[in-house]
FIDOLUM-710524 format. One record per residue: residue in three letters; x, y, z of N, C-alpha, C, O in turn. Coordinates in pm, whole numbers, plus 50000, padded with zeros to 5 digits. Layout:
REM residues N
ALAXYZXYZXYZXYZ;...
//
This chain:
REM residues 199
GLN727350779795125726830777795205726730762695239726180754395167;VAL727420759895374727500747495389726190741995522725240749795520;ALA726130736895569725910735995724726080717895771725940709095686;VAL726290715795867726930705995958725150699896078724810708196161;HIS724800694396075723940688396208724300676096282724420664696236;PHE724500681096430724860669196468724160668396600724210677696680;TYR723270653896630722500645296716723180636496768723170624596739;PRO723810641796850723830629496895723790626297083724640621997161;TRP722520630297098721120624997199720750630697127721230639097051;SER719410625197148717390630597143717640644597227717080654197175;PHE718110646397305718210656297393718920671097365718560682197404;LEU719940667597292721140676097289721290674197086721110664597011;LYS721770690897062721140687396918722380700396860722650710196930;PHE722830698596762724240709796719723800712796566723200704796494;GLU724190724596535724310728196405725670737196375726090744196467;LEU726220737396276727080744996278726750748996095726400741196006;ALA727030763796087726520769195962727490781795904727880792295956;GLY727690775195759728620787895693728730798295621727770804695663;VAL729220804895538729090806695423730120816995407730480825195491;TYR730650815395262731270820595230731030824994983730510818794890;GLY731860839494999731450841394847731380857394855731340865394948;GLN731400858294692730980867294656730150881694629729920884694512;GLN729780888994718728300897394727728740912794708729270918894801;ASP728410920694542728420926194520730230933394517730940928394430;SER730610939694570732880940494546733340940794671734170948494719;GLN732440927394748733190924094852732880909294936731710905994960;ASN734030900794978734010888194998733530888695126733980895795216;ASN732520880095134731590876295243731760859395340731720847695300;PHE731940864795461732670849595539731680848595633730770856595617;GLY731610841895716730400841695784730520827695852731070818695787;VAL729880824096027729760814396056728460817296145728000828296175;ARG728030805696178727130804396260726580790096346725790782096295;PRO727130788896475726730776296581725700777596645725320789196635;VAL725320774196680723970767896724723410754696837723140742996807;VAL723350760896960722820742497028721060749997035720470760697018;ASP720760731997083719180729397093719420722597238720320714197236;PHE718970723997328718860716097457717530711897510716980720097584;SER716830699397484715360697197558715620687297649716540679497626;LEU714820686297771714490679597845713180681797870712640692297905;GLY712530667397843711450671097938710350679997778710210678997656;ASP709840688497901708710694897861710000710397857709530721597877;PHE711160709097837711850720797892712710723797772712890712897717;GLN713320732897706713600735197532714490750197605713840759197658;LEU715840750397595716850760097523717820761497431718910756097445;ILE717530768597334718770772397199718900786497255718350795397319;GLY720330781597167720970796697184722470796497070723580791597093;GLY722130801596980723410807596885724190820796919724030829697002;TYR725310817896799726480825496783726710833196646727520826496580;GLU726340843796581726670845996429727360856496494727360863896592;LEU728370850996314729690866796287729520861996130729570851696062;LEU729240877496113729840876495921730800889595916730310899495972;LEU731690890695876732640896495808732470898195619732300889195537;LYS732560911195600732840919195473733600925495494733800933095589;ARG734760920795312735990923695362735940929795192735350924395099;PRO736730941995188736820944594970737700931594986738090925295084;GLN737900929794809738200922894751739310933794664739870928494568;THR739550943794682740710947794590741490957594736741080959494851;ALA742300960594691743510967894806743030987494810743080997194886;SER742730984994711741681004294682740221008294765739761018594814;ASP739750993394752738910995794841739310994794958740210986794983;LYS738531005595092738391003295201737271002495355737351003995477;VAL735980998295221735550996995323734940985895398734900976695316;GLU734400981395519734640973495557733390967095625732800977895636;LYS732710960195667731350954995748731760945795836732680938795796;THR731260943195968731680935196102730120935096116729410943896067;GLN729630923596191728460921596221728110906396306728200894796265;MET727710911596429728330897196538726870895396615726110905096614;GLY726470883296680725740888196752725250875896838725950866096814;PHE724300873496927724000862597005722410863997035722020874997074;ALA721360852597019720940848797045720080839497163720830829997186;ALA719020838397235718950825897320717210825297331716480835197319;LYS716750811597356715640816597346715420804397437716360796497443;ALA714260801597511713820789397675712370792697674711870803797690;GLN711830782297655710370774397655710330760897777711020750697782;TYR709090766097879708700752997933707180750497890706540759997846;ARG706540736997902705690736897833704870728897953705150717297983;PHE703820736498019703540731398159702030719298086702050716597966;PRO700930713998176700080705298118698890714698007698220710297914;VAL698960730398068697210735297980698500748097966698380754497862;VAL699390751398034699810766197983701650767797942702400767498040;THR702120768897844703350773997727704230790997794703720801597759;VAL705250791097868705730801097803707000801297766707830792197769;GLY707130813797726708260810497661709150826797691708610836797738;ALA710470825797653711530835597633711840839897558711450832397468;ASP712690853097483714040856797443714600865697510714100872997596;VAL716220865197450716750875897385717660874897358718340864997387;ALA718200887397272719190885697180719660898997163718910908697170;TRP721420900297130722480913797096722820909296958722680899196890;SER723410922896945723720920396748724250931296791723930936396898;SER725310937096694726320945896653726650948596538726900939296462;GLN726730962696492726760963496360728810973996327728580985896351;ARG729830972996300731100981096276731370979896137731750971596054;VAL730840996796152731090998595935732641004195929732931010496031;LEU733641003395835734441018895807734251021195607734011015495500;ASP734421028195642733871037495488734481036995381734871026695325;ILE734611048395344735301042895151736431050895222737431048095156;ASN736831060395333738531062895391739081050195480740221048595523;ALA737911041295496739061033195639738651040495739739351035795829;THR737801051395802737521054295931736071053295927735361054895827;PRO735501048996109734241046796115733261050296066732911061896088;ASP732581043495996730931051896001729971054796083728891049496057;THR730051063996206729661058696283728021061796305727331060196406;GLY727641067296160725621061696152725351049996104724201047096133;ASN725981040096030725821029596035726321017696092726151006296049;SER727271022896242727181011596333727161013596498727651021596578;TRP726351002196503725370999996624724950993696662724400985996583;ASP724790991096793724240981596874722580981896883721730990796886;LYS722600967896886720940963496918720770948497007721170936897003;ALA720130954997066719290945497204717720943697175716840952097153;SER717670929497184716270926997197715860915597319716670906597344;PHE714790916397380713930908897473712490908697454711860916497383;GLY711940897497534710330896097456710050877697546710810869497596;GLY708700878397528708150865997588706760863797545706280872297470;PHE706050853897581704940847097513704330840897598705090836397683;VAL702990837997618702450830997714701400823497619701220827797505;ASP700850814397660699550805597548699270794197656700030786997721;LEU697710795497650697010787997721696120779197606695670781397493;ASP696130769397688695670759997582694380747097643694680736797704;PHE693310750397613692040744297679691050742697610690430750097533;TRP690880727797656689050722797538689660727297385690800725197345;ASN688720733097324688850733897179690040745597148690800746297051;ASN689950752797242691180767197219692060768897281692580761697367;SER692460782997228693910788497243694160799897247693790806997154;ILE694980806097371694940819097344696190821397372696710814297458;GLY696850830397316697780836397349698520846697330698660850497213;LEU699140853397427699660863497445701510870197421702460863297458;GLY701590875997393703310878397400703560894297332703060899797234;TYR704710899197444705630910297425706760913397361707720908697421;HIS707080919597261708370925897261709340933097165709410934397043;ARG710080937697278711290948597263712300952097171712620940597139;THR713120960097097714350965397022714620974497041713810983197007;ASN716150979797119716420989197138717900987897029718540977697001;GLN718111001296985719211002696923719351015496877718481021896817;THR721121021396921721881023396926723201031396837724371027596841;ASP722701042896760724611041096674726141046496781726351044396900;GLN726811052396701727901057396760727391072996748728261080296797;ARG726761077296721726331092296664724881096796778724171106896774;SER724831083496884724171082796967722721088896907721931097296953;ASN722731082596812720961080096779720251066896807720661055396789;PHE719041071396856718561059896927717191053396892716271061096867;VAL716991041096890715551035896817715031025896903715711016196937;TYR714051027196934712661019597017712171009596941712531011596825;GLN711510999596951710470995496906709660982597007710180972397053;ASP708490986497018707360975497082706260969997010705400975896944;GLN706440956197035705580947496974704680938497054705050930597140;ALA703550940497017702450930497117701550926397017701520931496905;PHE700350911497079699980905796999699020896697122699590893497226;VAL697900893897105696640887997192696610874397052697270873496947;SER695900868397092695570855996977695010846497015695310840597119;TYR694240843696949692500831997013692690818996844692830821496724;LEU692600808096910692900795396788692030787896873692150784396991;TYR690280784596710689690778296810689630761596668689580763196546;ARG689650754596705689200738796686688430739396610687900750396602;LEU687930728796516686730732296462686420716396469687380708896489;PRO684910709896451684820700296456685570689996372686000678996407;ILE685620695696262686720686696179688010684696203688660692696137;LYS688680677596268689730673396273690800678796173690600678596051;GLY692430685696253692980691596150692360708096162692850717096230;LEU691300708796086690960723996061690920732596187690040729396268;ASP691700743096221691940756596268691390766996210691670769796094;LEU690460774696289690450793596285691050798596367690800796096485;LYS692240809096322692550818196429692710832396438692980837396329;ALA692630841996550691940855296514693550861296580693910854496676;VAL694230869396555695460876896593695050892096640694150897296573;TYR695330895896694695800915496714697160918196725698040912996793;TYR697180927696642698930928996632698660950496678697850958296628;PHE699690952996784699940966296789701180967196782701880957196798;GLY701720979996755703410981596725703820998896748703191009096719;HIS704960996996805705201008596837706371016096801707401009596820;GLY706551027796753708211024196700708051042896786707021048696820;HIS709871048496798710351058796855711981057396802712811048296800;LYS711941071996761712891075896660713801088496762713211094296853;MET715071090996733715421101996814716621099396722717211088796701;ASP716941116996647718001115796527718711129296593717941136796653;ASN719831132496590720751140996609721461144596497722691144596495;GLY720271150096340720841155696273722261168496256723081173296335;VAL722001169696133722461182496159720881195096190720611204796261;GLY720571190996138719281205596203718871201596312717641200796323;GLY719721197696427719491194396533718891182596556718721174496465;ARG718241178796775717471167396747716041167096692715411177596676;LYS715431153296659714251149996617713961142196623714401133596547;GLU712971139096723712101126896745710631123996675709891133896667;TRP710251114496637708431110496605708731094596635709741087696643;ASP707121092096647706681080096646706231074896573705801082296484;ASP705981060896551704991052896447704651044396469705431035196495;TYR702681041796472702011038296519701711024196423701601025396301;LEU701601012296483700760996996376699870993396450700150991696568;GLN698570991196406697920982596412697190968796316696600972396214;SER697190956096340696690949896221696090938696307696420936296423;PHE694690928596200693840922696284693990910796126693720912196007;ARG694500900896197694460888496050693750876696091694070870396192;LEU692760873296012691780858996086692740846095953693240849695846;ARG692710832096006693270828995938692400813095971691870808196071;ILE692500810995899691770793895861693090782495784693870785695695;SER693010769695849693700764895809693390748395835692570745595923;TYR693930739195773693860719395752694980718095734695750723295653;ALA695240705195871696490697895883696050685995833695130678295862;PHE697440686495705697470669395662697840657395731699000655595769;GLU697240651895743698080638095785698920631595755699200621595822;
//
């Protein structure tokens, strides 16, 4: 693995990362360029990724190609910080017979955003994220995630107390041999964290 970082200006940064090597019975080649643009309280980050997994011998026909991009925008107001992100990825697989593996070949899209309200010694955050995935057999999966957080800065400088509530909902539709099946999963969690930042 290798990565090159180039910062021509304080407001514009670049990264180019790559990977090459053997994993199991395949050779992997990947590349990921990223750009980070910041101007005042505004920040925009975008990246692209490509990963090729190819067989090492002529007798092995299994291949996998993964690619995608993602972008994030964020703006910090005097009291409120808002952000949004979007991503898309795809995977294409050839099986041992060099034919498309439709169950493992899919397209995935994600989007989400957050709001953070910072006032006095407090900070309240809200966020939501959605992911959709469809394979080439028309199986469909989506997932919703949401959170609300509260942070309190204790009287000791650098000492924070943060509580986070999370809710997740996943839905899957599977067009299997026995016919179409659908089911849902739900997850809720709560965590409390105390942290101290050394200067």
